[in-house]
DRENGUPA-955000 format. One record per residue (C-alpha): x, y, z; residue in three letters. Coordinates in steps of 0.1 Angstrom, whole numbers, padded with zeros to 4 digits, always signed. Layout:
BEGIN
XYZALA/...
END
This chain:
BEGIN
-0310-0280+0215MET/-0298-0250+0233ALA/-0261-0239+0226LEU/-0238-0235+0258PRO/-0235-0198+0267GLU/-0198-0198+0255ALA/-0209-0211+0221ALA/-0238-0186+0218VAL/-0213-0158+0222VAL/-0190-0174+0196GLU/-0219-0178+0171SER/-0229-0141+0177GLU/-0194-0130+0171GLN/-0191-0151+0140SER/-0223-0135+0127THR/-0210-0100+0133VAL/-0176-0108+0116LEU/-0193-0126+0086GLU/-0218-0097+0080ARG/-0190-0070+0082ALA/-0169-0092+0059GLY/-0199-0094+0034ARG/-0204-0056+0037ALA/-0166-0050+0029TYR/-0167-0074-0001ALA/-0198-0058-0014ASP/-0181-0022-0012GLY/-0202-0011+0017ARG/-0172+0002+0036PHE/-0189+0027+0058ALA/-0215-0001+0069ASP/-0186-0024+0077CYS/-0170+0001+0098ARG/-0202+0011+0116ALA/-0211-0026+0122LEU/-0178-0033+0138LEU/-0177-0002+0159ALA/-0212-0008+0173GLN/-0202-0044+0180HIS/-0171-0034+0199LEU/-0190-0011+0220GLU/-0206-0040+0236ALA/-0177-0063+0233GLN/-0145-0042+0237ALA/-0124-0074+0240ASP/-0133-0089+0206ASP/-0097-0086+0192HIS/-0109-0102+0159ASP/-0134-0075+0153ALA/-0110-0049+0163ARG/-0084-0060+0138THR/-0109-0064+0110LEU/-0121-0028+0118LEU/-0087-0014+0110ALA/-0092-0024+0073GLU/-0121-0001+0065PRO/-0105+0026+0086GLU/-0072+0024+0068LEU/-0089+0022+0034LEU/-0106+0055+0042ALA/-0073+0071+0052GLY/-0077+0071+0089ASP/-0044+0059+0097TYR/-0044+0069+0134ALA/-0073+0047+0142ALA/-0065+0020+0118GLY/-0030+0012+0128LEU/-0039+0013+0165GLN/-0067-0012+0159HIS/-0044-0033+0137TYR/-0022-0040+0166GLU/-0049-0062+0181SER/-0039-0088+0155ARG/-0015-0102+0182TRP/-0044-0111+0203LEU/-0060-0132+0177THR/-0054-0168+0170GLU/-0047-0161+0133ARG/-0015-0143+0141PHE/-0001-0165+0167GLN/+0021-0183+0141PRO/+0040-0150+0135TYR/+0048-0145+0173ARG/+0084-0152+0181ARG/+0097-0166+0214PRO/+0122-0139+0220PHE/+0128-0125+0255ALA/+0138-0089+0243GLN/+0110-0064+0248PRO/+0089-0050+0221LEU/+0100-0016+0207TRP/+0072+0010+0213GLN/+0088+0038+0194GLY/+0111+0053+0219GLU/+0146+0066+0211PRO/+0169+0037+0203LEU/+0202+0053+0213GLY/+0230+0028+0204ARG/+0207-0003+0207GLN/+0201-0029+0180THR/+0165-0033+0169LEU/+0153-0066+0152LEU/+0127-0062+0128ILE/+0108-0096+0125THR/+0088-0107+0094PRO/+0051-0115+0093GLU/+0026-0124+0066GLN/+0037-0126+0029ALA/+0063-0114+0005LEU/+0043-0084-0005GLY/+0044-0070+0032GLU/+0081-0076+0031ALA/+0087-0054-0001VAL/+0061-0028+0010MET/+0073-0022+0046PHE/+0110-0028+0041SER/+0110+0009+0031ARG/+0109+0018+0069PHE/+0142+0002+0078ALA/+0164+0029+0062PRO/+0141+0055+0077LEU/+0148+0042+0110LEU/+0184+0047+0106LEU/+0178+0082+0097HIS/+0156+0089+0126LEU/+0179+0069+0152HIS/+0214+0078+0139PRO/+0234+0057+0165MET/+0211+0026+0165ALA/+0217-0006+0145HIS/+0188-0023+0125ILE/+0185-0061+0117VAL/+0160-0067+0091LEU/+0148-0103+0092GLU/+0130-0114+0062VAL/+0119-0146+0042GLN/+0146-0165+0025GLN/+0131-0155-0010ARG/+0134-0118-0003ALA/+0167-0117+0017ALA/+0191-0113-0014ALA/+0172-0085-0030LEU/+0167-0065+0001LEU/+0203-0072+0011GLY/+0214-0058-0023HIS/+0191-0029-0022SER/+0202-0018+0013PHE/+0239-0026+0009GLN/+0251+0009+0014ASN/+0232+0014+0048ALA/+0261+0010+0071ARG/+0240+0000+0103ARG/+0214-0020+0086LEU/+0218-0057+0082ARG/+0194-0080+0064VAL/+0191-0116+0073ILE/+0170-0145+0061ALA/+0147-0163+0084THR/+0159-0198+0093LEU/+0136-0208+0122ASP/+0113-0192+0147ARG/+0140-0194+0174ALA/+0161-0171+0154GLY/+0192-0194+0157SER/+0212-0173+0130ASN/+0205-0138+0144LEU/+0231-0116+0158PRO/+0225-0100+0194PRO/+0197-0075+0196PHE/+0183-0054+0223ASP/+0146-0048+0211LEU/+0122-0064+0186GLN/+0093-0052+0164VAL/+0071-0069+0139PRO/+0075-0056+0103LEU/+0039-0043+0099CYS/+0039-0026+0132SER/+0065+0001+0120LEU/+0038+0025+0106PRO/+0020+0025+0139HIS/+0054+0029+0160ARG/+0065+0057+0137LEU/+0031+0074+0140GLN/+0026+0074+0102MET/-0002+0092+0085LYS/-0014+0093+0048ALA/+0004+0124+0042GLU/+0039+0114+0055ASN/+0042+0079+0039ILE/+0079+0076+0029PRO/+0074+0070-0008ALA/+0106+0073-0028ALA/+0101+0067-0066GLU/+0123+0036-0061ALA/+0138+0021-0029TYR/+0146-0014-0041LEU/+0172-0022-0069TYR/+0175-0050-0091ALA/+0210-0063-0093PRO/+0209-0066-0131GLU/+0180-0057-0154ALA/+0172-0085-0177ARG/+0154-0077-0209ARG/+0139-0106-0226VAL/+0119-0087-0253ALA/+0133-0073-0285PRO/+0149-0039-0284ASP/+0125-0012-0296GLY/+0093-0032-0284SER/+0072-0022-0254LEU/+0081-0049-0230ALA/+0050-0055-0205ILE/+0056-0079-0176GLY/+0025-0097-0167LEU/+0010-0113-0135SER/-0027-0123-0133TRP/-0032-0145-0105ARG/-0029-0145-0066SER/-0026-0176-0045ILE/-0037-0157-0014ASN/-0061-0181+0004PRO/-0085-0155+0016GLN/-0087-0130-0012SER/-0067-0144-0041GLY/-0099-0155-0061LYS/-0114-0121-0062SER/-0081-0105-0071ARG/-0073-0128-0100SER/-0084-0127-0136LEU/-0081-0149-0166PRO/-0050-0145-0186LEU/-0068-0144-0219PRO/-0089-0115-0209GLU/-0058-0095-0198LEU/-0035-0103-0226ALA/-0062-0096-0253ARG/-0063-0060-0241MET/-0027-0055-0243LEU/-0018-0071-0274GLN/-0007-0046-0300GLN/+0019-0041-0326PRO/+0053-0034-0309GLY/+0043-0050-0277VAL/+0060-0080-0261ARG/+0042-0097-0232LEU/+0066-0112-0205VAL/+0055-0138-0181ASN/+0062-0126-0145LEU/+0035-0148-0130GLN/+0045-0165-0098TYR/+0046-0203-0099GLY/+0033-0226-0125GLU/+0015-0209-0153SER/+0018-0235-0182GLN/-0019-0242-0184ARG/-0028-0207-0183ASP/-0005-0200-0213GLN/-0017-0230-0232GLU/-0054-0216-0227GLU/-0040-0181-0240LEU/-0026-0196-0271LEU/-0056-0217-0278ARG/-0081-0188-0274LYS/-0063-0158-0285GLU/-0033-0172-0303GLY/-0010-0151-0281ILE/+0024-0163-0266THR/+0042-0149-0237LEU/+0080-0145-0234ALA/+0092-0170-0209ASN/+0125-0163-0195PRO/+0148-0193-0196GLU/+0166-0204-0165GLY/+0144-0184-0141VAL/+0122-0199-0114ALA/+0094-0176-0108LEU/+0086-0191-0075ASP/+0122-0188-0065GLY/+0145-0161-0053ASP/+0129-0127-0056LEU/+0160-0112-0071THR/+0155-0130-0103GLU/+0120-0117-0108VAL/+0132-0082-0099ALA/+0158-0085-0126ASP/+0131-0093-0152LEU/+0107-0067-0139ALA/+0135-0041-0141ALA/+0140-0052-0177GLY/+0103-0043-0186CYS/+0091-0010-0198ASP/+0057-0016-0179LEU/+0043-0039-0152VAL/+0008-0049-0155VAL/-0006-0070-0128CYS/-0034-0076-0102ILE/-0029-0069-0064ASP/-0002-0094-0058ASN/+0034-0093-0047THR/+0045-0081-0083LEU/+0025-0050-0077ALA/+0047-0040-0047HIS/+0079-0052-0063LEU/+0073-0033-0097GLY/+0065-0001-0080ALA/+0092-0006-0053ALA/+0118-0008-0082LEU/+0104+0024-0098GLY/+0089+0007-0129ARG/+0058+0021-0143PRO/+0031-0004-0127THR/-0004-0006-0136TRP/-0024-0026-0111VAL/-0059-0040-0117LEU/-0080-0039-0084LEU/-0111-0056-0074PRO/-0140-0036-0061HIS/-0132-0042-0026ALA/-0094-0034-0026PRO/-0070-0039+0002SER/-0067-0009+0025TRP/-0032+0000+0010ARG/-0047+0009-0023TRP/-0074+0034-0006HIS/-0106+0042-0026LEU/-0113+0060-0057GLU/-0079+0075-0067ARG/-0058+0064-0096GLU/-0025+0070-0079ASP/-0010+0056-0047SER/+0005+0074-0018PRO/+0028+0045-0013TRP/+0041+0040-0049TYR/+0046+0071-0071PRO/+0051+0051-0101THR/+0018+0030-0097ALA/-0014+0035-0116ARG/-0046+0020-0104LEU/-0074+0006-0125PHE/-0105-0004-0104ARG/-0138-0026-0107GLN/-0168-0003-0105PRO/-0189-0032-0093THR/-0179-0066-0076ARG/-0165-0090-0104GLY/-0164-0065-0132ASP/-0131-0068-0148TRP/-0143-0055-0182GLN/-0145-0019-0173ALA/-0109-0016-0158PRO/-0096-0037-0187LEU/-0111-0013-0211VAL/-0094+0017-0194GLU/-0062-0003-0193LEU/-0064-0007-0231ARG/-0071+0029-0236SER/-0041+0039-0214ALA/-0019+0015-0234LEU/-0029+0031-0266LEU/-0021+0064-0252ASP/+0013+0053-0242LEU/+0021+0038-0274LEU/+0012+0070-0292THR/+0034+0090-0268GLU/+0063+0065-0275ARG/+0057+0071-0313GLY/+0059+0108-0308LYS/+0091+0104-0288ALA/+0107+0082-0313ALA/+0137+0096-0333PRO/
END
């Protein structure tokens, strides 16, 4: 039975996007980029393909092309839930004067942590403007505390799509569009060693020990499985005399910890009275009380590094664009160190590197001890 013409076009498009997605997942990033670029020569209005093309472009450090293509996300069905019913026009990067700019949230908490750095920068670039940074409820207290000394910046938690609790504003811009509006390049990323600040560092490990905060799982529905790794494999590589492992995993982790105890005889320090799926301030306090954060690519990777803590991030073979390729450091986070899978699904190699780095750190701490 022949498909209707529109269905044939949709089927062909899905095939291209699926092939591009497989190429990216396999680490064939140049193939992914070439496939999408060739497809767009014939179907320039395929906004899903254009949005997907941004990923390998940004991964390769081509911010000019990648950020431009990423703006096509607003013409895709996937991003419609993030659109807001505001009459105020979108800010395109022009001088703000004395106007008030609303920055609206999109996507997940990791994006809120990562891109909130641009709000103070906007105040510097537009010295008479006012900024309203709207963020998810869980992030509002931490960002409000961190930016409390910025006189013309106000942080507000999202209550509803209509923005019923927002003050008057003149212009709006989505949070993840700020790098594009600011014409950001890989070499001018605003990368302070710390730009978020925990209200009160909370240490749950004994004094004198090396407290390592752990997170090993992502709940991202698209890529969480490839980013995550079993807790026993991670904890086994980190267990050393003088090391105390602290649970910083988002959400329920009791089953994982029971498996860890059964397989490795290792227990994690679990801070009492803290809901790890609650307010981000509590997690920030715990992370700030750790000497080192070790995690996969999830919100904690951004939070630990934004707080200026030494943060070691285990990355899958096909990483998110923000971690770039090959390098061990990050242009976004000066205190981050990256450990990468050499092939798809191979966590053993980066875990061995992680263990070696930990032993080096413990040796250095021993030399520095009085």
